[in-house]
N, C-alpha and C positions, 0 to 999 in steps of 0.2 A: 428737481423736483418740480420748478416752477415752470410754466410753458410763456411766460414774457419773453419776447424778443423784439425789442424795438427796432422800428426799420429806420435806418440814417438816410437812404436814397429818398429823397423827394419825389422825383417822377413815380416811382415803383409806390411810394407812399400814397400818391394820388390815383393810381391804379385801383389799389386795394380798397380804398375808401369810395370812389366811384364804384366797384363792383358792389359792395357791401350797401351803397344807398340805394341802389336799381333792385337790387333783392329784397331789401325791408320796403321800399317805396311800392311796389307791386303786390305784395304781401298786405301790408296795410291798408291800401286802395280797396283791395277785393273784400275788405270786410263789409264795404258800404255801396259798393260800385253797383249793385245788383238791384238797389233800393230803389232807385228811379228806374228801371228798366223791367220791375218785374210785372208791371200791366202788358207790356207786349209780349213778353216772354210766356204768359199764361193764355194770350189770345193765340199763339200759335203755337203752343203745345199742349193746352188745356191742363187740367188738374186746380182748377181755383180752389179746391178742397186742401192741396197739398204743397201750394206756393210757400209755404211758410218754412218747408224743407231745405228749400234753395238757399237761405241764409243760414238757418239753424246748423245745419249739415256742416257748413263750413267754420261756423264759429266754436261749435261743439268740439268737432275735430282739431282746429286750430288750437284752443285753450289746453285741450287733453295733453297735445303734443309738446307743449311747452317745458314744463318740468321735467319731461324724459327726456326730450333733446339737449336740454340743458345738464342735465346728469352725465349724457352720452358724450356730449362736446369736452367736458372736464376729465373724463375717463380714455378716451380715446382721441383726442384732437379736434378744434374747433372745424378744420378747412374740410375734413369727409364728410361732416354731417350740415354744414352750409350747404356743400354742394349736392349733397344728396335732397336736402330740403328744398333746394330751388329746381332740382331735376322732376323732383316728385310732383313740385307744384306746377312746373310748366306742362307736364304729362297731363295733369287734371284738366290744367287748361284748356289744353286742345283736345281733351273729351269733351268738356262742358260745351266747347263749340259745335260739336257733332250731335248732342243729344238730341233724340227724337220723343222723348217725354218727361215730363216733371219729375217722374221717378230716376230715371237715368241721371237727369241733371244733378240732381239733388246727392247722388253716389258719386258721382264724378267731384261733385264741391267738396265732399267729406276727404277726396283724395287732395285738392287742391289745401285744403284745411291741414291734413297731415303734413305736407311739405313747407306749409306757412309759420306752421307751430314752430319750426325749426329757426328761421329765420330774424326775426327780431330780436329773441334772446342771444342768440350767438353772434349778431352783429354788433351788440354793445360790449358784449365780452371781448371781442377781437379789437375793439378801439382801445380797451385796456390794456391790452395784450402788446400792442404794437406801437402805442403811444407813449412818452413819458410823461410824468405828473403835470410838467408845465402846459402840456397840449391839449389834455383831456378835456379839461373845460371845454375849451372852443370847440372840438370834435363831438362831446356829449351835446352841446347846444346845438350843432349843424345837424347831428342825427336826431335829435329830438324834434327839431324845425321838419324833418324830414317825413317823421313819423305822423306830427300832428296835421300836415299840409297834405298828405295823402288821404287822412282820415276824411278831411272835409272834401276833399276834390273829388273823392271816388263818387259821391251822387249827381255831383255837375257834369262830370265825364261821362258817366253810364248814362245820364239823359241826353249829353250832346250827341254820342256814338247812335246810341237807339234811333235817333230822331235823323241824324244825317247818313247812318251807312246801316246796320244790322245788327241787332243785340248779339249774335254771334261774335262780333268784333270785340265786346266789352273783356271778351276771355282769348281771342285771338291776341291782342295787343300785347300781353304779357310776354310771348313766346320770343319775339326779336330783343325786346328790354332784358330779359331773363337770359338767353343765350348770351349776350353781352358780356352779362354780370359773372355767367358759370366762367367764361373764356378768361377775364380780367382775374379772378380769384385762382383759377388753376394755373396762371402764367406768374404770377407776381404775389402771391400771398405765401410767404413760407413760414412756417410755424415751428417751434420746438419740436422735437421728435421726443421729448421728455413728458409723461404723463402721470398722473396720481391713479394707481390702481385702488379699484373699487368694487363691490359685487352691486350688480343691479337688484333694485328692488320690485320685482316683477308683480307681486301681490299689491303691492301699494299701489304702482301704475295701473292695474288693472282695476281696483274699487276705485281708485279717484277717476277713471274714466267714465265707467258705471254711473257714480254718482252723480257727476256732472252732467251727462246724457240726462238722467230722469230729472235731474233739476231744469234744464233749460227748456225742454218739452213740456215740463207741467207747468210751467208759468208762460211759454208761447202759446199752448193749447189753451189752457186755462180761461174760462170766459168767452172764449171764440168758438174754436169747435166745439169743446165739451163745456159743461157747467164744473164750477169749482167744487162743488159738491158730488161729483160723478164719480164712480168706480175707478175710470182710466186715471183722473186727474191723481185723486186721494191714494192711488196705486203707486203712481209715478212719485208722488211726495214721501210716501212710505219706503219705495226704492231709493231715493236719495237718503233717507234716515239711515237705512241699514247700510247699504253702501259706505256712505261717508263716514258711520260708525266702525265697519270693518277697516274702513281705509285708516282712521286712526290707531285702530289698536294695531293695526301691520306697520304703522310708523314708530309707533314706540317700540317693537320688537325687533326692526329691522337693525342691522349694525351699518348699514350705509342707506338710508331712508331717500324716495325722491325729494319731499320737502321735510328738511330738519327742523323739528323744531327746537333743538339747541340753540338755531341760527335767530331766532326770536327773543332768545334771552338777550340780546344787543338790543340796547334800546333805541340806536339809530336807525336799524334796520327793520324793527317792529313797528315804529311810527312811521317810518317811509312806506311801509307796503300797505298799512291801513289808510294811511294818506290817498296812496296808487288806487286802492280799492274802491273809494268812494269821489274822488276829485273828479274823474272823467265822467261823472254821470251829468254835473250842471251842463258840461261840455256837449255831450251827445245830444241832452234836450235841446240846447241852443242850437246846434248844427239841424236837428231834425225839424224844430217847430218855427226858427225864424223866416225859414224861406217860404212857409205855410203861412204864415203873418202878413209876409210881403206879399204871396199872392192873392190869399183871400181877402185883404183888405185894400190893397192898393190896385188889384187886378195884373194881369200878364200871363206870360206862358210860365211852366214850371221849369224851363230852361234859363230863361229870365230871371226869375227866383232864386234859382240853384247860383246865378251869377253873384246875387248879392252877397255869396258865402265868401267871396273875395276878400271884403274886409277884414273877416273874421281869421282868414288866411295869412293875410299882413300881420294883424297882429300876434298869431301865435308864432309866426317865423321870427317877428322880430324878440319876442321875449324868451323864447328858446335860446336862441343865440346870445342874445345881451344877458340871461341869468347864468347861462355856461361861462361867459368871461367874468362875472361877478365872482363866480363859486372861489375865485382864488385870492377875492379880497374880502368876501363876507362870509359868515355862516349859511349853510344849506336851509337853519332855520329860519333866518332873516329873511332871506330871499323869498323863500315860499310864504313867508306870512305876508311879506307886501303885496306878492301877486295872488295871495289868495284872497286878501282885503278888497284888491281891485277887482277881482273875480265876482266877490259878495256885491260889490258896487254897482258892477254892469249888470247884474241880476236884477237888482233892485229897480234900475233906472228902467231896463227893459220890460219889469212886470208891472210897472205903473204906464205904460203904452195903451193908447187907446186909438180909434180910428181917427181920429184927427192927429195924431203925432206926427209932424211933420217928416218925412221921407228922410232927410239929411241926420235927424235925429237918431233915427234907427240903425243908420249905417254906423253912427258914433256908437253905440251901445255896442255894436256885433264886433268893431274894433277892441272895444275895452273889454269883451267877455275873451276875446280871444287873447287878449294881451294878459288877461289874469290867469287863463290856463296854460299858457304856452312855457311856462317856467318849469313847470310838473315834468314836461317829456325830457328835462336834460337835467335838472337838478337831482331828482328823485333815482335817475340811474347813477348817478355818480353817488349819491348818498348811500344806498342799500350795499356798494362792495366795498365801501371805504375802512372797514373792520376785518376785510376779509384777504387771503391770499390768492394769487391769480389762478390757481387749479379749483378754486370754488367759484370762480367769477361766471361761469355758465349756469351753475345753479342757482345763483343769487339772483343775475338779471332774470332765469327763467320765471322763478318766483315771483318777483314784480309785474313782470310782462303778462302773465297768467292770472294774478289777483286784479290787475288794472283792466284786462279784457271781462274777467267775469264781472267786475261791477259795472262797466259801461254797459255789456249787453244785458244783465239783469235789472238794470237802472232805466236802461230807455223803454224796457215793456214795462216795466211798472209805471213810468210816466206817461207813457202813452195810453196805459189805462186810466190814469187820472184824466187827462186829457179829453179823452173819448167821452167821460162819465161827465165832466165838465160841459161839455158840448152838448149833451142830450139834454142835460138840465137847463142849459141857457136858452135852448129851443122852445123847451116845453112852457119855460118863462115867458119868451117872447112872443107865442103865438097861444097864450094861455086860453084864450077866447076859443081857439079850434079844440084845444084840450076839454075843455068844459063841455063842449057839444058833443064830446064823443069821437072825435077825428084824429084823436093821438095816433093812429096808424098813418095819418096821410103828412104827417109834419116832412116840411120841405128837407129835401137832403143838402145839408150845408156845403158836402163836396161840389157841388152844381156852381158854387160861387169861384170855385179855383179853375174851371175853365172859360177863358176870355169869350167864346163862341157863346157858350150857354149864360153868362152873365148878361147877354145883350138882350135876351128874352125873357129876365126874370124882371118883373114888376118891381118899381122904385123902392115901394117902403119893403115890400118882401126882402128884397136883394140888401137893405139897410139893415133889417134884423138880424139875417144871416151874416152880414160882416160884423155885426156887433156881438154874436155869439161865438162866432171864430176869434176875433180879437181878444173876447174875455176869457174863453176858454184856454188860450194858451199865454195869457199874460197871468193868468192864474198858475196854471202849470209851472211856469218861470218862478214866480214866488216860492210855490214848491219846493222847486230845486233848490232854495236856500238854505234847507235843512240841510242837505249832503254837504253844501258849500261850508257852514257853518262847525258842522261836524270834523271835515278837514281842517279848518283853521284851528279848534280845539286840538285834535293831534298834533298839530305843528307846534305848538309850545312843549309837545313831550320830547322833543329833538334835541339831542345835545348841541351844544354849540360848535360843532366842526366844520371845517371848511376844508377846499380840495390841497391836495399837497401837502400839506403840513400835518394835520390831523390835530392840530392845535386850538385850542379854545378860544374864539375871539369874545363872545358875548354871553 
C-alpha cells in the first residue's frame, strides 16, 4: 500500500536530490523574479494597467494546482506528475520569453504556474519517500533552504538579468536548468508501483480554483485599478465567498476530498498549517521593503540594493539546515519557538531603524530576520507529515505549500497597501505647508529618491524629508508585521511536543 522505497545507492540519491532541488529552485524563484523586471517589461510590451496580471496569474495558477497535484501524486505516483509539472513549467517559460503583449505574457505565466504548482509539494513528498527517518531532517533542511533562498534570490536575479541582458532571459534561463532536472528524475528516480486508489474530487478542485482567483484579483486590484467599493471589487469578494462556500460544501460530501478536513483534527498538522499560513508574511515584508529602505535611505541602484538581500539568504539557509538537523533531538515546537522569537526580535530591531542607523546594523538585522524565518521551511514540512502514512504525503505537503503561498501573497498585498498609505501620510506631514497652501497635488514623488541619477538633482532639504518619509513608512510597516509574527508564536504553543523519527514527546 505504501509508496516508500528507500534508495540505498548514494550516487543515485544525489542525482535524484539534485533533480528535485533544481525543479523546486526555478519554480520558487519565478514567484518573485518578475518583480524587479516588470518596469522594463511594461516599457517594452505596454499594458501599464495590466502588469499586475503577470505576477498574479502565476501565483493563482500555482496555488490552485498545489492541492490537486498533491492528491494526484498520491493516487498515481510522484514521478509522472513531477515530470509533467516540470515540462509544463518549461513550456510556459519558453512561451513567456516569446510574448509580444502583456496579455500573452500573463496567459503564459498561468501555464508556468500550473506546472510550478506540482513541483514544490511533490519534491518534499519524494524526500520522505526515498530517505529513511534518520536522514529526513538533514534533507528537509536542505530543501527548505533551497525554497527560502530562491524566494529571496528571485528579485535580485531578475534585476541583474534585466540590466545586463534582456528581460526575456529571466524566463529562458529556466530551460537548461529544468531540462537537467527532467533528465535526472527520469533516469534515477525509481518509485514503487503500488499506490492508493482514490477518487478525484473535481467539484472541490473547481470551486477551490475559482474562489482563489476571485480573492487574489479582489486584493490585487482593489484600491489600485478599482475603488474598494466598486462593483468589480465587491463582485470579486462576493464570488470568493460564494465559491469558497461551495468548496466547503463539496469537501464535506466528497469521499476523497482535495483538502481533507479530517486531517485538521490532528493538532500537529492543524497548528503547523496555521503557522505556515502567517509565518511567511513578515518574511515577504522584509524581502520586499528592506532593499527599498537601503536604496531610499542610503542611495544606490536597485541591483545594489538587491545585493543586500544576501545577508538574509545566509540567515535563511543556515537556519533551515540547522533546524533540520536539530529536529532529531528537539521537538518541532521548541525549534519553532526559538526561531519565532528570533524573528520577532529581528522585526523589532528593524522597526526602530532610522535614516541615521549605521549600515552595518541594518545588515545584522537582515541576518536575524532570515535566521528567524529559515527554520519554518524545513521544520513545518517535517511536522505536517509526522502523523500520516506515505500514500498521503503528497496531499499533506500540498496543503502546507498552498496555505504558505496564500499567506505570503495575500500578506504582502495587504502590507504593501499599509506602507503606501503610511508613505502618503508622512509626505503630507513633511510638506504640510504645501498642503495647507493647496498644493497637495504637487507633493514630491518619493520614488524619485530611489534613483541615484534623480537624487543628485533634488534639493538637500527636500531629499531629507523624502528620505525620512521612506524610512518611517517602511519601519512602521515592519512593526505592523510583528502582528502575524506574534500570532505565529501563539500557534506554536499548540504544537504537541513531537520530534523527528521517534514520534515521542520530549517536552
